[in-house]
C-alpha positions, 0 to 999 in steps of 0.5 A: 146800547138798547134798553132791555124791555119786556111786554107785560101782556098781549098788547094791552096796557093800563095807565101807570096811575093817576099823578096829582102832583104832575097835574098840579104843576102842569096847571100852574105852569100853563095858566100864565102862558094863555093869551092876555085877554083871557089870562086873568079869568083863568088866574082868578079861577086857578084853584078850581081849574087845578081841582078839575085837573087833579080830581075831576075824573075821580068817581064821586067828585063834583063835575065828575067825568066818567072816563074809560081807562083807555082814554088815558094812554096810547100804546104807540109801539104795538106793531113792534112787539118785543123789538129793539128800541129802534124798531119800537120808536119807528113803530111809534112814529108811524102810528096812524093818526086816524082812529079807524086805522089805529083800531085796525092796527090794534086788532092786528097785533092785539085782542085789546085796545091801544088806547084813545088818548089823542082822540079824546084830547081833540074831542075835549078841545071841541067841548071846551070851545063850545063852553067858550062860545056859550060863555059858560064860565063854570063849564070853561073852568071844568073843561080846561082842567080836564083838558090839562089832565089828559095833556099831562097823561100824554106827556108821561112816557109810560102812557105810550107803551105796553113795555112796562118792564123797564128795570132791565138792569142785568137781572134777566138775560133778554127780553121776555125771559121765561125764567123771570121770577114772579117777584121781578115781574111784579117789580116791573109792573110797578116801575112806571107807577113809581116813576110817574107818581112817586118820583114826581112827588120827590122833585115836586118843589124843584119842578114847581120852581124851575118850570117857567113858561113865558106868555111869549111862547103861546101859539094857536094850534092849527091841528090839535090832533097832530099836536097831541101826537107830537107830544106822545111821540116825544114822550115815547122817545124818553123811555130808553133814558128811564130804563137806563136810569132805573138800571143804574140805580139797581146796580148801585143798590147792588142786589137783585133781591134788594128789599129797597129795590123791590119796595121802591123805598125812599133812598131808592126813589130819591136817587132815581128822582135825581137822575130822572129830574131833567126828563121829568122837567122836559115832559111836564114843561111840554105838557104845560105849553101844549095845554096852554096852546090848546086852551087858547085855541079853544078860546079863539074857536069859541069866539074869544069871549070875555068871561066873568068869574063864577060866583064865589060861595057866600061868607061862612055861617055866623053863630047867634052871638056874631062869631063865625062858626069854626069848621069841623076839623077833618082827619089828615091822610096820606099815602106811604108812597107819596109826600103829600097829605090831604083832608079826608074828604079830598077826592085823592084819598079815595085812590089810596089803598087801605094798606098804604094809608097813614093818618096825622093828628095835626098839620104840624105832625104831617109837615114834620113827617116831611109831607107837603099839603095837597093843593087841591084840598089845602089841608093846611088851611083848616080852621083858618 
């Protein structure tokens, strides 16, 4: 049976939200797959690459890359309108690879943009290859992280569609029902954000443990743009499964007006995450493999240089009597919708809305509350 989907706007869609946990897992899984000659450089710089992947696009972060919202998604089913799943998948499969043709299609069906993700990714491969050619190690670290960020975006199904109303669980008669309540439309708008962030957080440790891609699977990419479109098309195919899972959980929670459903509370998300885990794993694994293949391809195009690790910061300052000066203890911050905690200076904290912000006095307090430390800012290493 086809999933019931609605369009939230006239063909325009915003990305479903930044998802640091997904970027972290993709980075960790991708680096061991790289060609043997360049792999040690990336493994030595894994933390900085992860920082670039998870926070390099955040305003105010070191090496910030000013990115447009449209860089993070592609509405592949724009020509299908509110059609059924077969029509939408056919539209996605036929989406033009050429940028001018894609722009023309978007103008025909929408007054907004369909997104620029595949072309931005192809451009980042070129930028990374130039960094390799120049043997610019800091630029390679930064650009590899940015590339992994965009590859992860391409692997998440909700970044391929404007049909974000996936909670079609019998609470409406058909797609586009004008009687759908404002509260329900708001719940629909947030479904993809919950799936792409909250649910990945719930199964983060499981995914980290289970996703292992061996170096033997590495292969050079002949046409990066085609490879990215294949990843996007595979992501789009998973939308029906997500709709079915969300509908099943809504039935289990029994009521259209259930506060648990509207809130996306922990019990609801845990159940949904358990159902979605196989889809989450397949998408993140696909992103990690393509990310490694694109980085390795950029390395080859750039002349396959041998790189040295950028210099590391010097030793900590020492007081006059010879004792290291202890770092200042930062506040520890988390979001109500996540199971991660951060240093207050972490770039991810800037994305937490004030009403969702929670604070912890100590690392122990945060961990007793079921939080894990952010891998970007490593709050559990404060004072060590």
